[in-house]
C-alpha positions as CSV (number, residue, x, y, z in Angstrom):
1,M,118.4,67.4,95.4
2,L,115.7,64.8,96.0
3,Q,113.7,63.7,93.0
4,S,110.1,63.5,94.2
5,I,106.9,62.5,92.4
6,L,103.5,63.8,93.6
7,Y,100.6,61.3,93.1
8,Y,97.5,63.0,91.8
9,P,94.6,63.2,92.7
10,T,94.2,61.1,95.9
11,I,95.9,60.7,99.3
12,D,96.4,56.9,99.1
13,I,97.7,55.2,96.0
14,K,95.5,52.2,95.3
15,D,97.4,51.2,92.1
16,S,100.0,48.9,93.6
17,A,101.9,48.7,90.3
18,W,102.1,52.5,90.1
19,L,103.4,52.7,93.6
20,R,106.1,50.1,93.0
21,C,107.3,51.9,90.0
22,A,107.4,55.3,91.7
23,A,109.0,53.9,94.8
24,L,111.8,52.3,92.8
25,Y,112.6,55.1,90.4
26,W,112.1,58.2,92.5
27,D,113.7,59.2,95.8
28,E,110.4,59.8,97.4
29,V,106.7,59.5,96.7
30,C,104.3,62.3,97.8
31,S,100.6,63.0,98.0
32,I,98.5,65.8,99.4
33,V,97.3,65.1,102.9
34,P,94.7,67.2,104.8
35,N,96.7,67.7,108.0
36,R,99.4,66.3,110.3
37,D,96.8,64.4,112.3
38,Y,95.6,62.4,109.4
39,N,96.1,58.7,110.2
40,R,94.2,56.7,107.6
41,F,97.2,55.8,105.3
42,S,97.3,52.5,103.7
43,P,99.8,49.9,105.1
44,E,102.0,50.4,102.0
45,I,102.2,54.2,102.4
46,L,102.9,53.8,106.2
47,Y,105.8,51.4,105.4
48,L,107.2,53.8,102.7
49,Q,107.0,56.6,105.3
50,E,108.8,54.5,107.9
51,R,111.6,53.9,105.4
52,G,111.8,57.6,104.4
53,Q,110.4,57.0,100.9
54,Y,107.1,58.8,101.3
55,R,106.4,62.4,102.2
56,A,103.0,64.0,102.9
57,I,102.4,67.5,101.5
58,Y,100.1,69.6,103.6
59,P,97.8,72.2,102.1
60,K,98.6,74.6,105.0
61,D,102.3,74.5,103.9
62,I,101.3,74.9,100.2
63,F,99.3,78.0,101.0
64,T,102.5,79.7,102.4
65,L,104.8,78.7,99.5
66,G,103.8,81.5,97.1
67,K,102.8,85.1,97.8
68,P,100.3,85.5,100.6
69,A,97.2,86.0,98.5
70,E,98.3,84.2,95.4
71,F,96.5,80.9,96.1
72,S,93.3,82.7,97.0
73,N,93.5,84.7,93.8
74,M,94.2,81.6,91.8
75,V,91.1,79.9,93.2
76,K,88.9,82.9,92.8
77,R,90.1,83.4,89.2
78,Y,89.6,79.8,88.3
79,F,86.1,79.3,89.7
80,L,84.9,82.7,88.6
81,H,86.1,82.5,85.0
82,S,87.1,79.0,84.1
83,S,83.8,77.5,82.8
84,N,80.2,78.2,82.1
85,I,79.3,75.7,84.9
86,N,81.2,77.7,87.5
87,R,79.8,81.0,86.3
88,R,76.3,79.5,86.6
89,Y,77.0,78.6,90.2
90,W,78.0,82.2,91.0
91,K,75.0,83.6,89.2
92,H,72.6,81.4,91.1
93,A,74.4,82.2,94.4
94,E,73.5,85.9,93.9
95,Q,69.8,85.1,93.4
96,A,68.7,83.1,96.4
97,N,68.4,79.6,98.0
98,L,71.9,78.0,98.1
99,V,70.5,74.6,99.0
100,Q,69.2,74.2,95.5
101,L,72.7,74.3,94.2
102,Y,73.6,70.9,95.7
103,D,72.8,67.5,94.1
104,P,73.2,64.8,96.8
105,S,74.1,62.3,94.1
106,L,77.1,64.4,93.2
107,S,78.3,65.4,96.7
108,A,81.9,64.9,97.7
109,L,83.5,65.7,101.0
110,I,86.8,67.5,101.5
111,Y,88.5,68.7,104.7
112,Y,88.4,72.2,106.0
113,E,92.2,72.1,106.2
114,K,92.4,71.9,102.5
115,I,90.8,75.4,102.1
116,P,92.2,78.6,103.7
117,P,89.5,80.6,105.6
118,E,89.4,83.5,103.1
119,V,88.9,81.1,100.2
120,R,86.3,79.1,102.2
121,R,84.3,82.2,102.9
122,M,84.4,83.3,99.2
123,L,83.4,79.8,98.0
124,T,80.6,79.5,100.6
125,E,79.1,82.9,99.7
126,G,79.4,81.9,96.0
127,G,77.4,78.7,96.5
128,L,80.2,76.3,95.5
129,I,80.6,74.7,98.9
130,R,78.7,74.3,102.2
131,T,80.1,73.6,105.6
132,E,79.3,70.6,107.8
133,G,79.7,70.5,111.6
134,D,82.1,67.5,111.6
135,G,85.1,69.2,110.1
136,Y,84.2,68.6,106.4
137,I,83.0,70.7,103.6
138,E,80.4,69.4,101.1
139,T,80.7,70.3,97.5
140,T,80.2,68.7,94.1
141,E,82.6,66.1,92.6
142,E,83.5,68.5,89.9
143,F,84.6,71.2,92.3
144,A,86.5,68.8,94.6
145,T,88.5,67.5,91.6
146,Q,89.3,70.9,90.2
147,Y,90.3,72.3,93.7
148,M,92.7,69.4,94.2
149,R,94.1,70.2,90.7
150,L,94.9,73.8,91.9
151,L,96.5,72.5,95.1
152,A,98.8,70.1,93.1
153,E,99.6,72.8,90.5
154,F,100.6,75.2,93.3
155,A,102.7,72.6,95.0
156,I,104.6,71.7,91.8
157,K,105.3,75.4,91.1
158,Y,106.6,76.4,94.5
159,E,107.8,73.2,96.3
160,D,111.5,73.5,97.2
161,H,112.1,69.9,96.1
162,N,112.5,68.8,92.5
163,I,109.0,67.5,92.2
164,V,106.9,66.3,89.3
165,I,103.3,65.2,88.8
166,G,102.5,61.5,88.4
167,T,99.3,59.6,87.9
168,D,98.0,56.3,86.7
169,R,95.0,57.8,85.0
170,K,95.2,59.7,81.7
171,S,92.0,61.7,82.5
172,K,93.7,63.0,85.7
173,L,96.8,64.0,83.7
174,N,94.6,65.8,81.3
175,S,93.0,67.6,84.3
176,I,96.1,69.2,85.6
177,Y,97.8,69.8,82.3
178,P,94.8,70.1,79.9
179,Q,95.2,69.2,76.3
180,T,94.6,72.0,73.9
181,Y,94.0,72.3,70.2
182,T,95.8,75.7,70.0
183,R,99.1,74.6,68.5
184,K,101.5,77.3,69.7
185,D,105.1,77.1,70.9
186,D,104.0,77.9,74.5
187,N,101.8,74.9,74.8
188,A,103.8,72.3,72.8
189,A,105.3,69.4,74.7
190,I,107.0,66.3,73.6
191,C,105.7,63.0,75.0
192,L,108.2,60.1,75.4
193,M,106.7,56.7,75.7
194,L,108.2,53.4,76.9
195,E,105.6,50.6,76.6
196,K,106.3,47.2,78.1
197,C,110.0,47.9,78.5
198,L,110.5,49.4,82.0
199,P,111.5,46.8,84.6
200,I,109.3,47.0,87.7
201,P,109.0,44.6,90.7
202,A,105.9,42.4,90.3
203,N,102.9,42.8,92.6
204,D,103.9,39.7,94.6
205,V,107.1,41.4,95.7
206,S,106.8,43.0,99.2
207,F,107.7,46.6,99.7
208,E,110.3,45.5,102.1
209,T,112.0,43.5,99.4
210,L,111.5,46.3,96.9
211,L,113.2,48.9,99.1
212,D,116.0,46.6,100.1
213,F,116.6,45.9,96.4
214,K,116.6,49.7,95.8
215,E,119.2,50.3,98.5
216,I,121.5,47.4,97.4
217,H,121.4,48.4,93.7
218,R,121.2,52.1,94.1
219,D,124.1,52.7,91.7
220,E,122.5,50.6,88.9
221,L,119.1,52.3,89.4
222,L,120.7,55.8,89.3
223,S,122.5,54.8,86.1
224,L,119.2,53.7,84.6
225,Q,117.5,57.0,85.7
226,F,120.3,59.0,84.2
227,K,119.8,57.2,80.9
228,L,116.2,58.2,80.9
229,L,117.1,61.8,81.7
230,E,119.6,61.8,78.9
231,F,117.0,60.5,76.6
232,E,114.6,63.3,77.6
233,R,117.1,66.0,77.3
234,G,118.5,64.7,74.0
235,V,115.0,64.7,72.4
236,A,114.6,68.3,73.5
237,E,117.7,69.2,71.5
238,C,116.7,67.4,68.3
239,E,116.3,70.2,65.7
240,N,115.4,68.1,62.7
241,D,113.9,64.7,61.9
242,I,117.4,63.1,61.2
243,M,118.6,64.0,64.7
244,L,115.4,62.7,66.2
245,K,115.6,59.3,64.4
246,N,119.3,59.0,65.2
247,H,118.6,59.8,68.9
248,I,115.8,57.2,69.3
249,S,117.9,54.6,67.4
250,A,120.8,55.1,69.8
251,F,118.6,55.0,72.8
252,R,117.0,51.7,71.6
253,I,120.4,50.1,71.6
254,T,121.2,51.4,75.0
255,W,117.9,50.4,76.4
256,E,118.0,46.8,75.1
257,K,121.3,46.5,77.0
258,V,119.6,48.0,80.1
259,L,116.8,45.4,79.8
260,S,119.3,42.5,79.5
261,E,121.3,43.7,82.5
262,S,118.2,44.3,84.6
263,E,116.8,40.9,83.9
264,K,120.1,39.4,85.2
265,L,119.9,41.7,88.2
266,Y,116.4,40.7,89.2
267,K,117.0,37.0,88.7
268,A,120.2,37.1,90.7
269,E,118.2,38.7,93.6
270,K,115.3,36.3,93.0
271,V,112.9,39.2,92.6
272,N,110.0,38.8,90.2
273,F,109.5,41.7,87.8
274,V,107.2,42.8,85.0
275,L,107.8,45.2,82.1
276,G,105.8,48.3,82.7
277,S,104.9,51.4,80.7
278,I,105.6,55.0,81.3
279,I,104.9,58.3,79.4
280,S,106.9,61.4,80.3
281,F,106.2,65.0,79.1
282,I,108.9,67.5,78.5
283,S,109.0,71.0,77.2
284,T,109.4,71.1,73.4
285,G,112.9,72.5,72.9
286,G,114.0,71.6,69.4
287,G,112.2,68.3,69.4
288,M,109.0,69.7,68.2
289,A,110.8,71.2,65.2
290,G,112.1,67.7,64.4
291,L,108.6,66.2,64.6
292,A,107.2,69.0,62.4
293,Q,109.9,68.5,59.8
294,W,109.1,64.7,59.9
295,A,105.4,65.4,59.4
296,Q,106.1,67.8,56.5
297,Q,108.1,65.1,54.7
298,Y,105.1,62.8,55.0
299,A,102.7,65.5,53.8
300,L,100.8,65.2,57.1
301,A,98.5,68.1,58.1
302,K,99.5,67.7,61.7
303,I,101.9,65.7,63.9
304,P,100.3,62.4,65.1
305,N,100.4,61.6,68.8
306,I,103.3,59.2,68.1
307,A,105.4,60.2,65.1
308,V,108.5,58.0,65.5
309,G,108.6,54.6,67.2
310,A,111.2,51.9,67.8
311,A,110.6,48.3,68.7
312,V,112.4,47.0,71.8
313,G,112.8,43.3,72.5
314,M,109.8,41.0,71.9
315,A,106.9,43.3,72.8
316,G,108.4,46.7,73.9
317,L,108.1,50.0,72.2
318,I,109.7,53.4,72.4
319,G,107.8,56.3,71.0
320,I,108.2,60.1,70.6
321,G,105.3,62.3,69.7
322,A,103.6,65.7,70.2
323,S,101.3,66.8,73.0
324,Y,99.8,70.2,73.1
325,R,99.0,71.1,76.8
326,K,98.6,74.1,79.0
327,F,101.6,73.7,81.3
328,K,104.0,76.7,80.8
329,E,102.8,78.7,83.8
330,R,102.2,75.6,86.0
331,I,105.8,74.3,86.3
332,R,109.1,75.9,87.2
333,E,111.4,77.0,84.4
334,D,114.2,74.8,85.6
335,M,112.0,71.7,84.8
336,T,111.6,72.4,81.1
337,E,114.3,70.1,79.7
338,E,113.3,67.1,81.6
339,G,110.0,65.3,82.5
340,F,107.5,67.5,84.3
341,A,104.7,64.9,84.3
342,Y,104.5,61.1,84.2
343,L,101.7,58.6,83.4
344,I,102.7,55.2,84.7
345,S,101.1,51.9,84.2
346,A,103.0,48.8,85.2
347,Q,100.6,45.9,84.4
348,K,98.0,47.5,82.2
349,S,98.9,47.5,78.5
350,G,97.6,49.8,75.8
351,L,99.1,53.2,76.7
352,L,100.3,53.4,73.2
353,S,98.1,50.8,71.4
354,N,95.4,53.3,70.5
355,H,98.0,55.6,68.9
356,H,99.8,53.5,66.4
357,P,103.3,54.8,65.6
358,V,103.5,55.9,62.0
359,E,107.1,55.0,61.6
360,I,109.0,52.1,63.3
361,L,112.7,52.4,63.2
């Protein structure tokens, strides 16, 4: 089955480093596109599409993936009950002049095709959106962002591909899988972090060269992907802190060998590369028990963001920590033992720098 990554929240992907990483390590990159007539893709996306490495996901198709009224009910439930702001919109809508609800400084435009007719009617009557004659809907920035989140969530849950969410912005990851302070098993996830130790073609490498490199070295890249998948699944099975430490130590040895082999590979092909960073989120499994045991031994009231870390090479770092997020009902059950969300940053440092690991192996 194809391994796909859905970029959230925009159509085009302006972060060239993110796009290079996703194009190299996933079978295809996806984004949500208004309709099949949309023609304003970036040259990079158009080239990936030509090479079969990019796939547009259309809202009209998303609406038909689940039960007929499920998406409509999801939108209605969210915007009726999710926040005080949205409840205020609906309250005002019942009173009178809808125009007063719109602040031009906050307006954002989204396509008709992104909203089914019954949902559009409900939201218009509720004062959350207003229609324009040029094929657009006007709404607030907040509404547009949250609506796109629901689209992405619905796609991840019902797409027939093995698809995960990916972004280059922590705030957007928090939007679709919100952090929560309710520390329960059903919202506990493990975050696996590789900082400055993931080989990615540099920005001066053309996408043609990148995809040729990917085709030529497909076996080596698949092996690397499998090692990452093994790492994720292994962490999910760690039932105590000893298992957790042993697993990360073994992976560090494996990954240092990967980095050495990758450097030779890139240099042999005369392809410049950088060491990027990536965070993946997996369902807790036994890993959270191992982190909890570790925290107990250190008499910590709670598990820090990064509990166990291992230095890799000159500047790299592997980290394992806890992340409490609302994700259980938003992903398929068959995705629980491997990454369901990825935060990627190839040239920006500091994904981990603000969360100093407590223990370096």
